[in-house]
N, C-alpha and C positions, 0 to 999 in steps of 0.2 A: 226289708222293712225292720220300722225304728223300732227298737223294744221301749215297751211303756216300763216304767222304774217307779216305784213305791218309795218317797222318802220316806226316812228312818223319825225323823222327828229332829235326830243331832247332826247339824248341819258339817262337822266332822268326820262322822262317819259316811254319811252321803257325799262327801267327796272324796272317801278312798274308794267309794264302791262305783265312781263313775256315774253320779247322780241320784243313786237309788235303790231298793231291791228288784229286780224284773219279776212284774206283776205274774204268779202263777207259781211261784216255786217256794219251797220247801227247806225252810233254813232253820240250820242245825246253832242254838248260839249254846255256846260251850264253857266250862272252866270251873274252877273250885267255887266254896260258897266265900262271898261277901265282896267279888271280882266286878258285881255290877250289871249282873245278867236280867234282874225282876227291872231295876231301873230303866234300861234298856229299853224292854220287853212293853213298859209304861207309858217311854216316849214313844214307840211303836203306834200303840193303842190311841194317843190320844194325839198323834197327829192325823191318822184316819178320822177318828171324830172331826175335828177340824176340818178335812177335806170330802166330808160327807160319807166316807165309808160305812159300810156296815160293821161294825167290831165286837168278837167275840173273845174275851179271856178267861182258859182257865185256869184255876188256881189249884193245887195240891200239898202244897206247902203251908200254905198262910188263908186264914178265913177270908170269905168279899171282903169284912171289917175291916180284914189289916190291908189287901188291898189295894182299897180307897182310900184309904186314911194315908198311905204311904205317895198314892199319887197324889194326895191333895198338901201335900208337904211341896213340893216342887210345883203348884199351881197348876195341875192339873182336875180339871172338875169330871172326872170319869163318874165319880156319884150322882153329878146331875145330867151327866148322858147317860147312865142309866134312869132315871126317872124320869127321860126326856125320854122312852125307845130306842137309843141310838148305839145300847152298848146292853150287850147280857153279860154276866161278871158267873160265869158257873163252879159253886164252891166244890171242891172233891175231897177237902179235911173234913168240914163239920158233918157233912153230909147225913142235913134233917132232912126225914123223912114229907115234912108239911113244905116244905121246899121247890119249885117245882124248875127250878136250877139247881141243881144240888145233887152230884152223881155220889152214888153210896156203893159203885164197885170198880174197881180200878183195872178195868180191863177195854183192849180197844174196840170193843163192838161198843157199849155202854158207850164209849167216848165218843166216837161218829153221832151216834145216834143223837145226844141230846145237843152236840155241835148241830148238826143238821136241823134241829127243832129250833135253836136259838137262832139259825139263820134264816127259815120260814117263815118266825115271830118279828124279824126286824126288815124284812123283808128286800126284795129282789136288789140287786146292783152290787160293784164291787165287795169285798168282803174281807178284814184282815182276820185273821187269827195266832192266838198265842197258847200254848201249851209251856205250865209253867209248874211242873215240868214231865216230860216226856218219861223222862227217870223213874218215876212211880209209878209207871207201866210194867215196870219186868223187874224189879230191886230183888222178888224172888225165884227169878227164872231170866237171866244176864242172859244168857245166851239164844233167849227170844226177842231181841232189842231189834235187829234189822227187818225179820217178818214183821213184828209190830208196826216199826217205821212204815215198810211201803204199803201196807195196809191202806193205816191212814193217810200215808200220801196218795195213793191212790183212788181213793174212794172222793176226799175231800177236795183230789182237782177240777175232778167235773163241776161241784161248784162256786169257782169262782173263788176261791181262797188265797191268797197270799199269808203262808204259816211261818210263825217262830216259835220251833220246839228248844226248849230247853234240854241239855241235856248235859246233868251234873260232874263233876269230876272231884278225884278226891284229892285231899289237899296233900295227902304221906307220898304219892307217887304221880299224883298230875295226870289219872287213868281215869275213861269212866266208868261209868258202872252199867257197864252192857258194852259189848261192840258192834256195831252196824251202821246204828243210824247216819255215821258222818258219809258212809260209802252212799247212801239211798239221799240224800239233801243234797241239793241243789246247790246247795251254798255253807260253809261255816263262818261264823266269827267266833275267835278266842278271845275270852278275858283271861286275864291272868293277875297275878299277884307276888311278890316280892316284897323284903325287906334290907333298902337298903341306908344305911347309914343309922339305924335303926326306927324307921321310919316306913311304911305301911306304904307301897306304891303300886297305882293299878292301871295295867295296860289291855291295849286292845290292839287285834290283828284280823286282818280278811284271810285267812288260808285257804279259801275256797270262795267261787262264784262264776259260776255257768256263764255263758256269754257275756263275760265282764273282764276288761282289762284294768283290774282291782291293784292298788295299790299294795303292796308288797312288803311293806314295813310296819315294824309294830310301834304303835302313837301309845305316850302316856296320856292317862284320863284323868280326871278327879271328880266328885262327888259334891256338888254346892247344894246347898238348901235356898229352895227357891230355884233354881236355875238345872238340879238333875246332873245328867253324866256331859260334860264337857272335854272335847279332846284338845288339848295343848300340845304334845311338837311330837316328831318322830325322835324314838327312844336309841341312845347312842349305850346302845349295849352291847358286850363280849357273847362272845358261845358259852364262856362259866359262868357267865350271870344265870344265864337263864338252865342252866344243866340243873339236873337233880342233882343232892349230896353224894355222894361216893357210897358211904352206906346204904343208903336208900337202894341207888342201884344196884349195889352186889345184893343185896336181898333180892330185890326182883330177880337177878339174872342167877340167884339158887333155886326160887320159888320155880321160875322157869324149866329149868334144870330136871326136879323133880318130879316138873309132871309129864317130861317127856321121857323119862327112866320107864315113867309108870304107866304109858302107852305101850 
């Protein structure tokens, strides 16, 4: 049977994915700060509004007002969609007791509970969910990342959600805050950043997408006012361009040897 795919709202990334993300998938959106992860999630959400999907956006590191303002900067009227009952933005940063769409504790059970409440509020139909970011739920216990991710995926898959789950990566090591979500996820869309010739450049690559013959190349992207994320061209890069600095690599190796010796 043909696979139903949901457009991400970014034509260039849809092209890398053979048309979009398969319906019902949980996709990890990974990368260091400032690489475009949240803007990509806004595109995905706004595309859902335009297609008549039920859209739930969970923000853990920015307030609801900040997310809606950022969307407006790229001509995405998510605030209007909220007012019209087409979208729910759950604020897990501010934690206001008087706000029914405020998440006051960062544990996966409460997350699932409020997301399902939002889905019932929005009504029956195909749904999109953004969790920006999942890393916030295991920052103090990174070993639980895989278990928490599996729990969220298992429960929400029954409710016709296609999910983007953001996973933060450290700038110094390019490693995740927690290990295991990428194994649970059906797909991985990896955002990167490098300084070339004194200029910050951003890139995106599809590292994994089940049931999809996806593009294996890394693409340079830009973030443009009024348009959002734009895919420019395949990157012409050498292995040395994406490798960690030798000093950082040496520190990681030494740290891992100490851990092994302590066991």
